[in-house]
C-alpha positions in Angstrom: 52.1 63.8 -31.9 51.9 63.4 -35.6 55.4 62.1 -35.8 54.7 59.7 -33.0 51.6 58.4 -34.7 53.5 57.9 -37.9 56.2 56.0 -36.1 53.6 53.8 -34.4 52.0 53.1 -37.8 55.4 52.0 -39.2 56.1 49.8 -36.3 52.7 48.2 -36.4 52.7 47.6 -40.2 54.8 44.4 -40.0 52.7 43.0 -37.2 49.5 43.7 -39.2 51.0 42.1 -42.3 51.9 39.0 -40.3 48.3 38.8 -38.9 46.9 39.1 -42.4 49.2 36.3 -43.6 48.1 34.1 -40.7 44.5 34.5 -41.8 45.3 34.0 -45.5 45.3 30.2 -45.3 47.2 27.7 -47.4 45.0 25.9 -49.8 47.7 23.2 -50.5 47.9 22.4 -46.8 44.1 22.5 -46.6 43.8 19.8 -49.2 44.9 17.0 -46.9 42.7 18.3 -44.1 39.7 18.3 -46.4 39.9 14.5 -46.9 37.8 14.0 -43.7 35.2 16.5 -45.0 34.9 14.9 -48.4 33.1 11.8 -47.0 30.0 13.9 -46.4 30.4 17.0 -48.5 31.8 15.4 -51.6 35.3 15.4 -53.2 34.7 18.9 -54.8 32.4 20.2 -52.0 29.3 19.5 -54.1 27.3 18.3 -51.1 25.6 15.0 -50.6 21.8 15.4 -50.2 21.3 11.8 -48.9 23.6 12.7 -45.9 22.0 16.1 -45.4 25.5 17.6 -46.1 25.3 21.0 -48.0 27.4 22.0 -50.9 30.4 24.0 -49.8 31.7 24.9 -53.2 31.3 28.5 -54.1 31.4 29.8 -50.6 34.1 32.3 -49.6 37.0 31.4 -47.4 35.8 33.9 -44.8 32.3 32.4 -44.5 33.6 28.8 -44.4 36.1 29.7 -41.7 33.6 31.5 -39.6 31.2 28.6 -39.6 34.0 26.2 -38.6 35.0 28.5 -35.8 31.3 28.6 -34.7 31.1 24.9 -34.6 34.4 24.6 -32.7 33.4 27.2 -30.2 29.9 26.0 -29.5 28.3 29.0 -31.2 26.6 26.7 -33.7 25.4 23.0 -33.5 23.8 23.3 -30.1 20.7 21.7 -28.6 18.0 21.1 -31.1 20.2 21.2 -34.1 20.7 17.5 -34.6 22.4 17.7 -38.0 24.6 20.7 -36.9 25.7 18.7 -33.8 27.4 16.2 -36.2 29.7 19.0 -37.4 30.9 19.9 -33.9 33.3 17.0 -33.4 34.4 17.3 -37.0 35.3 20.9 -36.7 37.2 20.2 -33.5 39.4 17.8 -35.4 41.1 20.9 -36.9 44.0 21.4 -34.5 44.2 25.2 -34.5 43.2 28.4 -36.3 45.8 27.8 -39.0 44.1 24.5 -39.9 40.7 26.2 -40.1 42.0 28.8 -42.4 43.9 26.3 -44.5 40.9 24.0 -45.1 38.7 27.0 -45.7 41.2 28.3 -48.3 41.1 24.9 -50.1 37.3 24.8 -50.1 37.3 28.3 -51.6 39.1 26.9 -54.7 36.2 24.6 -55.7 34.0 25.7 -58.6 30.4 26.6 -57.8 28.3 23.5 -57.2 24.9 22.8 -59.0 22.9 20.6 -56.6 19.8 19.0 -58.1 16.5 20.6 -57.2 14.4 18.8 -54.6 11.5 21.2 -54.2 8.9 22.7 -56.5 8.1 26.4 -56.5 7.4 29.4 -58.7 10.8 31.0 -59.6 9.1 34.2 -60.9 7.2 34.7 -57.6 10.4 33.6 -55.8 12.4 36.3 -57.5 10.0 39.0 -56.3 10.2 37.7 -52.7 13.9 37.2 -52.9 14.6 40.8 -54.2 12.3 42.2 -51.5 13.7 40.4 -48.5 17.0 38.7 -49.4 18.8 40.5 -52.2 20.0 43.5 -50.3 22.4 41.3 -48.2 22.9 38.1 -50.3 23.2 39.9 -53.7 20.5 40.2 -56.4 21.6 36.9 -57.9 22.3 35.1 -54.7 26.1 35.5 -55.1 26.7 36.5 -51.5 28.5 39.5 -50.1 31.5 39.1 -47.8 31.4 42.8 -46.9 28.0 42.2 -45.3 29.0 38.7 -44.0 26.3 37.3 -46.1 27.0 33.8 -47.7 26.4 32.8 -51.2 23.0 31.1 -51.6 23.1 29.9 -55.2 24.5 26.4 -55.4 23.9 25.8 -51.7 21.1 23.3 -52.3 17.4 24.0 -51.8 16.8 21.4 -49.0 19.7 22.8 -46.9 18.6 26.4 -47.6 15.1 25.7 -46.5 16.2 23.8 -43.4 18.5 26.6 -42.2 15.8 29.2 -42.8 13.5 27.2 -40.6 16.2 26.7 -38.0 16.6 30.4 -37.7 12.8 30.8 -37.5 12.5 28.2 -34.8 15.4 29.6 -32.8 17.6 26.6 -33.4 20.2 28.8 -35.0 21.1 32.4 -34.4 20.3 32.4 -30.7 23.8 32.1 -29.3 25.0 35.5 -27.9 28.2 35.3 -29.9 26.5 34.7 -33.2 26.0 38.3 -34.2 25.6 37.6 -37.9 23.2 34.7 -37.1 21.1 37.1 -35.1 20.7 39.3 -38.1 19.4 36.4 -40.1 17.1 35.3 -37.3 15.4 38.7 -37.4 14.6 38.0 -41.1 13.5 34.4 -40.7 9.7 35.1 -40.3 9.1 37.2 -43.4 8.5 34.2 -45.8 5.7 31.7 -45.4 6.3 28.1 -46.5 5.2 28.6 -50.1 7.3 31.8 -50.5 10.3 29.9 -49.1 9.8 27.2 -51.8 9.4 29.8 -54.4 12.6 31.6 -53.3 14.4 28.2 -53.4 13.1 27.6 -56.9 14.4 31.0 -58.0 17.8 30.3 -56.6 17.8 26.9 -58.3 17.1 28.6 -61.6 20.2 30.8 -61.1 22.4 27.8 -60.8 21.3 26.2 -64.0 
């Protein structure tokens, strides 16, 4: 049995390696695909607040790809999410999974964005709330944690961050049965009141300065 298991492992190894390569993504190929995204998200993924388009720079390839898949597959951008709905046809322009991974790989090469602050809050109080409720998953400095499927929050932009938290709270996001990670966030979306949310955003803004 042991020998059979070893042989199976040896036979599977090349297949697993090919699967990993397929998911690796080609940043050079993704550069051309990103041209469509740049109109809203900026040439370097810095986001454009006037278009309600968040910064993408600084996010991991895994997170960007997952959200693109969610938009393509109807997991995100459903009824009630008027801004998210705009992303659905854009994500569907990516022809296949390879295209998704390629554009995600290219976005992952951007340096972290530093969007201008748009809300006022108390970063000291925000730090306390953040460490109590958010830091365990998103990192003590908002740097994100791919192992926990938690995106980076620093550099995301306070307006977008607040809007998404409220979307989770209202059930606009995180309700789809296939959005298992969104469900986790939805469960945490009622712990902060409006002022605490602004304070947390102010804290995250201070970490990007």
